[in-house]
C-alpha positions as CSV (number, residue, x, y, z in Angstrom):
1,M,-8.0,29.4,79.9
2,N,-8.1,28.0,76.7
3,F,-6.3,28.2,73.6
4,T,-8.0,31.1,72.1
5,Q,-8.2,33.5,75.2
6,S,-4.3,32.7,75.4
7,F,-4.0,34.1,71.9
8,K,-6.0,36.9,72.8
9,L,-4.1,38.1,75.5
10,A,-0.4,37.3,73.4
11,L,-1.8,39.7,70.8
12,K,-2.5,42.1,73.3
13,S,0.8,41.8,74.9
14,L,2.6,42.3,71.5
15,K,0.5,45.2,70.6
16,T,1.7,46.9,74.4
17,S,5.2,46.2,73.5
18,K,5.7,46.8,69.7
19,M,9.0,47.8,69.6
20,R,9.8,44.9,71.6
21,A,8.1,42.4,69.3
22,F,9.6,44.3,66.6
23,L,13.5,44.0,67.6
24,T,12.7,40.5,68.4
25,M,11.2,39.5,64.5
26,L,14.3,41.4,63.2
27,G,16.8,39.5,65.5
28,I,15.0,36.1,63.7
29,I,14.9,37.4,60.2
30,I,18.4,38.3,60.4
31,G,19.6,35.3,61.7
32,V,17.7,33.1,59.6
33,G,18.6,35.1,56.6
34,A,22.4,35.1,56.9
35,V,22.0,31.7,57.4
36,I,20.0,31.0,54.1
37,V,22.5,33.4,51.9
38,I,25.6,31.9,53.1
39,L,24.9,28.3,52.6
40,S,22.9,28.9,49.4
41,L,26.1,30.6,48.2
42,G,28.4,27.9,49.1
43,N,26.0,25.5,47.9
44,G,25.7,27.5,44.5
45,M,29.6,27.8,43.9
46,T,30.1,24.0,44.8
47,N,27.6,22.7,42.0
48,M,28.7,25.2,39.6
49,M,32.3,24.2,40.2
50,N,31.3,20.6,40.0
51,S,29.5,21.1,36.6
52,Q,32.6,23.1,34.6
53,F,34.6,19.6,36.0
54,E,32.0,18.0,34.3
55,K,31.9,19.1,31.0
56,M,35.8,18.9,30.7
57,G,35.8,15.6,31.0
58,S,37.2,13.0,33.1
59,N,40.3,12.2,30.5
60,L,41.6,15.6,30.2
61,I,45.5,16.4,31.6
62,Q,46.8,19.8,32.0
63,V,50.5,20.6,32.0
64,M,52.1,23.7,33.2
65,T,56.0,24.5,33.0
66,Y,57.4,27.2,35.0
67,G,61.2,27.4,32.8
68,R,64.1,25.7,31.8
69,G,65.7,23.1,34.2
70,T,69.2,23.3,35.3
71,G,70.2,20.2,33.8
72,G,68.6,20.1,30.4
73,T,69.8,22.0,27.3
74,R,66.2,23.3,26.2
75,D,62.5,23.7,27.3
76,V,59.8,21.0,25.9
77,D,57.6,22.7,23.2
78,V,54.5,21.5,21.9
79,E,56.5,19.4,19.2
80,D,58.3,17.4,21.8
81,L,54.3,16.5,22.8
82,Y,53.3,15.6,19.7
83,E,56.0,12.9,19.1
84,L,55.0,12.0,23.0
85,V,51.0,11.3,21.9
86,D,52.7,9.8,18.8
87,K,54.2,7.3,20.5
88,Y,51.6,6.4,23.0
89,P,48.4,6.2,20.9
90,Q,47.2,3.5,23.9
91,Y,47.1,6.2,26.4
92,L,47.4,9.4,24.6
93,T,44.6,10.9,21.7
94,G,45.9,14.5,21.5
95,V,47.7,17.8,22.4
96,T,46.9,21.6,22.1
97,P,49.0,24.6,23.5
98,Y,46.7,26.7,25.6
99,V,47.9,30.4,25.0
100,S,46.4,33.7,27.0
101,A,47.0,36.6,24.1
102,S,47.5,40.2,25.0
103,A,45.1,41.4,22.3
104,K,43.0,44.8,21.9
105,V,39.9,43.5,21.0
106,R,37.9,45.8,18.8
107,Y,34.7,45.9,16.2
108,Q,34.0,48.9,14.1
109,A,34.1,51.5,16.8
110,D,33.4,49.4,20.0
111,D,36.2,47.8,22.2
112,Y,35.7,45.1,24.1
113,D,38.6,45.0,27.0
114,R,37.4,42.2,28.9
115,T,37.2,39.7,26.1
116,S,39.6,37.0,26.5
117,V,41.9,35.6,23.7
118,Y,43.4,32.2,23.7
119,G,45.3,30.5,21.4
120,V,44.9,26.6,20.3
121,S,45.4,24.2,17.8
122,E,43.0,21.8,16.3
123,A,43.1,19.5,18.6
124,F,41.1,21.7,21.0
125,F,38.0,20.4,19.5
126,K,37.4,17.0,19.7
127,E,35.3,15.6,17.1
128,D,34.1,12.5,18.8
129,T,32.3,14.7,21.5
130,K,31.4,18.0,19.3
131,G,32.8,20.3,21.8
132,T,36.1,21.7,23.1
133,M,38.4,20.1,25.7
134,Q,36.8,22.9,28.6
135,G,33.6,21.2,27.6
136,E,32.2,24.1,24.8
137,T,30.0,23.1,22.2
138,L,30.0,24.6,18.5
139,G,26.9,26.6,17.1
140,E,27.5,27.1,14.0
141,G,30.3,27.2,11.5
142,R,33.6,25.1,12.3
143,F,36.2,25.0,14.4
144,L,40.4,25.6,13.7
145,S,41.5,23.5,11.4
146,Y,44.9,21.9,10.9
147,I,45.6,24.2,7.5
148,D,44.5,27.2,9.8
149,V,47.4,26.3,12.5
150,S,49.8,25.3,10.5
151,R,49.6,28.0,7.9
152,N,48.8,31.0,10.9
153,Q,45.5,31.6,9.2
154,N,43.6,34.9,10.7
155,V,40.6,33.1,11.7
156,C,39.2,32.8,14.8
157,V,35.9,31.3,17.0
158,I,34.1,33.5,19.0
159,G,31.7,32.8,21.8
160,S,28.1,33.7,22.6
161,Y,28.5,37.2,24.4
162,L,30.4,38.3,21.0
163,A,28.2,37.4,18.5
164,E,25.1,38.5,20.1
165,T,26.3,41.8,21.2
166,A,28.6,42.8,18.3
167,F,27.0,40.9,15.1
168,R,23.6,41.1,16.5
169,G,23.9,37.0,15.7
170,D,25.2,36.9,12.2
171,A,28.7,36.7,12.7
172,L,30.2,34.2,10.2
173,G,32.2,35.7,7.6
174,K,32.4,38.9,9.7
175,T,35.8,40.3,10.5
176,I,36.7,41.6,14.2
177,S,40.2,43.2,14.7
178,L,42.6,41.9,17.4
179,S,45.3,43.8,18.0
180,G,44.5,46.1,14.7
181,V,44.9,42.5,12.8
182,P,41.5,41.5,10.9
183,Y,40.4,38.3,11.5
184,T,37.3,36.2,10.0
185,V,34.7,34.4,12.2
186,V,34.8,31.0,10.9
187,G,32.6,29.8,14.1
188,V,30.4,30.9,17.0
189,L,30.2,28.5,20.2
190,N,26.9,27.8,22.1
191,K,25.7,29.6,25.2
192,S,27.6,27.9,28.2
193,G,27.2,30.7,30.8
194,D,25.1,33.8,31.8
195,S,26.7,35.2,28.4
196,S,27.9,38.2,29.9
197,E,30.8,40.9,29.4
198,G,33.7,38.7,30.9
199,S,32.2,35.9,31.8
200,A,33.3,32.1,29.7
201,D,31.3,33.0,27.0
202,D,33.2,36.2,26.0
203,V,35.9,34.1,24.7
204,I,37.9,34.3,21.2
205,Y,40.2,31.3,19.5
206,I,43.2,32.0,17.1
207,P,45.6,29.5,16.1
208,Y,48.3,29.6,19.0
209,E,51.4,30.9,16.8
210,N,49.1,34.2,16.2
211,A,48.3,34.3,20.0
212,Q,52.2,34.1,21.0
213,R,53.1,36.9,18.4
214,M,50.3,39.5,19.9
215,G,52.1,39.7,23.5
216,T,54.0,37.7,25.6
217,G,52.3,34.8,24.5
218,T,52.4,33.9,28.4
219,M,49.7,31.1,29.7
220,M,47.6,30.8,32.5
221,M,48.6,31.5,36.4
222,G,52.1,33.2,35.1
223,T,53.7,30.0,34.0
224,G,55.6,29.5,31.3
225,E,53.5,27.6,29.2
226,M,50.8,25.6,29.5
227,F,49.6,22.2,27.4
228,L,46.2,20.4,27.5
229,L,46.3,16.6,26.3
230,T,43.8,14.2,26.5
231,S,43.9,10.4,27.5
232,T,41.8,7.6,25.9
233,S,39.9,7.1,28.7
234,R,39.5,8.0,32.1
235,D,41.1,4.4,33.6
236,T,44.4,5.4,31.3
237,A,44.6,8.9,32.8
238,S,46.7,8.0,35.6
239,A,49.0,6.1,33.0
240,A,48.7,8.7,30.7
241,K,50.1,11.4,33.6
242,G,53.1,9.1,34.5
243,I,54.3,9.3,30.7
244,V,54.3,13.1,30.6
245,E,56.1,13.6,33.6
246,K,58.9,10.9,32.7
247,R,59.0,13.2,29.8
248,L,59.2,16.6,31.7
249,Y,61.4,15.2,34.1
250,K,64.2,14.0,31.1
251,T,64.2,17.4,30.2
252,Y,63.9,19.5,33.3
253,Q,65.8,17.1,35.8
254,S,63.5,18.6,38.7
255,S,60.0,18.6,39.1
256,D,60.2,22.0,40.4
257,Y,59.5,23.1,36.7
258,Y,56.6,21.8,35.9
259,M,53.1,20.8,37.2
260,V,51.0,17.7,35.7
261,M,47.1,17.5,37.1
262,T,44.6,15.2,35.7
263,S,41.0,16.2,35.7
264,A,39.9,14.4,38.3
265,E,42.9,15.6,40.4
266,M,41.8,19.1,39.9
267,M,38.0,18.1,40.7
268,D,39.3,16.7,44.2
269,A,41.4,20.0,44.8
270,M,38.5,22.1,44.5
271,N,36.5,19.9,46.4
272,T,38.8,20.3,49.3
273,M,39.0,23.6,48.9
274,M,35.3,24.2,48.5
275,N,34.8,22.1,51.6
276,T,37.3,24.2,53.7
277,M,34.9,27.6,52.9
278,M,31.9,25.5,53.5
279,I,33.3,24.9,57.0
280,V,33.8,28.6,57.6
281,L,30.8,29.5,56.4
282,V,29.1,27.1,58.7
283,A,30.6,28.4,61.3
284,I,29.6,32.5,60.5
285,A,26.1,31.0,60.1
286,A,26.4,29.4,63.8
287,I,27.7,32.5,65.3
288,S,24.5,34.8,63.6
289,L,22.1,32.0,65.2
290,L,23.9,32.1,68.3
291,V,23.8,35.8,68.8
292,G,19.9,35.8,67.7
293,G,19.2,32.8,70.1
294,I,20.8,35.0,73.1
295,G,18.8,38.2,72.1
296,I,15.6,36.2,72.0
297,M,16.4,34.5,75.5
298,N,17.1,37.8,77.0
299,I,13.5,38.9,75.9
300,M,11.7,36.3,76.9
301,L,13.3,36.4,80.1
302,V,12.7,39.9,80.9
303,S,8.8,39.3,79.7
304,V,8.7,36.6,82.7
305,T,10.7,38.7,85.0
306,E,8.0,41.7,84.9
307,R,5.1,40.0,85.3
308,T,5.8,38.0,88.6
309,R,3.2,39.7,90.4
310,E,0.5,38.5,87.5
311,I,1.7,35.0,87.7
312,G,1.0,35.2,91.4
313,I,-2.4,36.5,91.2
314,R,-3.1,34.1,88.7
315,K,-1.9,31.1,90.7
316,S,-3.8,32.6,93.9
317,L,-6.7,32.5,91.5
318,G,-6.6,28.8,90.6
319,A,-4.8,28.8,87.7
320,K,-2.5,25.6,87.1
321,Q,0.8,26.3,86.4
322,K,0.5,24.5,82.9
323,D,-2.1,26.9,81.9
324,I,-0.1,29.7,82.8
325,R,3.0,28.3,81.2
326,A,1.0,27.8,78.1
327,G,-0.1,31.1,78.1
328,Y,3.6,32.4,77.9
329,R,4.8,30.3,75.2
330,I,1.7,31.4,72.9
331,R,2.8,34.7,73.3
332,F,6.6,33.8,72.6
333,A,5.2,31.7,69.6
334,A,3.1,34.7,68.4
335,G,6.1,36.7,68.4
336,Q,8.6,34.2,67.0
337,S,9.0,31.7,65.1
338,R,9.2,27.9,66.3
339,H,12.7,27.3,65.0
340,H,14.1,30.2,67.6
341,C,13.0,28.0,70.7
342,G,16.5,27.2,71.9
343,G,16.1,29.2,75.0
344,G,12.9,27.4,76.0
345,H,14.3,25.1,78.7
346,Y,16.2,28.2,79.9
347,V,13.4,30.0,80.1
348,Q,10.8,27.4,81.6
349,L,13.2,27.1,84.4
350,H,12.8,30.9,85.2
351,E,8.9,30.3,84.7
352,R,9.1,27.7,87.1
353,H,10.9,30.3,89.6
354,H,8.7,33.1,89.0
355,L,5.8,30.9,89.5
356,Q,6.5,29.9,92.8
357,R,7.8,33.4,93.8
358,G,4.8,35.0,92.5
359,A,2.5,32.8,94.5
360,D,4.3,32.8,97.5
361,S,4.7,37.0,97.3
362,F,0.6,36.8,97.0
363,R,0.1,34.7,99.8
364,H,2.1,36.7,102.2
365,C,0.1,39.7,100.9
366,C,-3.0,38.3,101.7
367,Q,-1.7,37.2,105.1
368,L,-0.6,40.7,106.3
369,R,-3.9,41.6,105.0
370,R,-5.7,39.2,107.2
371,Q,-3.6,40.3,110.2
372,R,-4.3,44.0,109.9
373,R,-8.1,43.1,109.5
374,H,-7.6,41.8,113.0
375,R,-5.5,44.2,114.4
376,R,-2.6,42.0,115.1
377,S,0.6,43.3,115.0
378,V,3.3,41.0,112.9
379,R,7.0,42.0,113.1
380,L,8.6,40.3,110.8
381,P,12.4,39.0,110.5
382,A,14.5,42.0,110.8
383,R,17.4,43.1,108.5
384,Q,20.7,43.2,109.8
385,Q,21.9,46.7,108.9
386,G,24.9,48.1,111.2
387,G,24.1,45.5,113.6
388,Q,20.3,47.1,114.4
389,A,17.3,45.2,113.8
390,E,14.4,47.2,111.8
391,P,11.0,46.3,111.0
392,H,10.4,44.8,107.6
393,R,8.5,47.3,105.9
394,R,6.4,46.0,102.8
395,P,3.8,48.3,101.2
396,A,0.2,47.7,101.6
397,V,-1.5,45.9,99.2
398,R,-5.3,46.7,98.5
399,L,-6.1,43.2,97.7
400,N,-10.0,41.3,98.7
401,L,-9.4,38.3,96.6
402,C,-8.1,36.1,99.4
403,H,-11.5,36.4,101.3
404,K,-14.7,35.3,100.2
């Protein structure tokens, strides 16, 4: 039997068992699809987080304080950190508060409830890279200046989402209402993400003291205050972190009231978290493949078991074991993908068992037929039922293939 004949028989077998073939392919599709989707999501999230940290740079230092220390008389404010920058210019280049304001954003008759409003200083924008400390670049106009921050002027820099949605691309010089106070747009940031509502492009930057007056003036993650500093280079980031921690400990007398992290440490922490998540996702994908593989092995085993007599007939007619096995493999491959052959060895063992069993059964039938033709009564080994022996009766099989 050549490959073409085996393939035709395989297609014929699939047509006679359409539901079985459909369920087998459905298990394959769901299992493989789940693996692809899960791994794609995990890799996509990892790449997105790495790109965000690369935009921020390797010399960013994040400082978060949680409240007054037990041994100090006051909290650390931005003036203290300004003095620290002036004292160690070889390690620190700039500092800015990072205030998350609670403001209602409104332009004409439209409200933008998901727009984020942050208060920063002029140091948040780095002239050497023409971008912010978080990697955003300026597209139009200018960023906040020292005079804007020191005089608490009502000016703002908006993201690309508001520039396109609210101002139709013409935002410079226009005013937008923040908690009922009109702010003049002096700059527009370039698109950095998908530019959708609530994304990183849906943001407004104003002077930090204005942001503190708008609401509670709390920082991110429920902390008391948050500051962003930059070191002179990546190599000096660790030394700059030590200087900041020493200054904070002097005020708070305990490391429980503040946290200092460099961008490299933040990236390492994020990578650790993402690797843990990837392990969980891979485990889920492995379970999906295991369940699909068990279902496929079950269907393959049933297909071989129900064709025991057919295998015996082919064996007695001279078909070789490899030809019969090749026919079944082509049949399985016609309805299943090649990479789902994890149960091949398991099914191969059952194929060998049923090939031998089918051949023995057919030889036994031929022997009975031959003996009956010569009018011989053959009594086969008896079954042990209740201590009495009964002749083993096998239904007559009308086969003329044993005699030439």
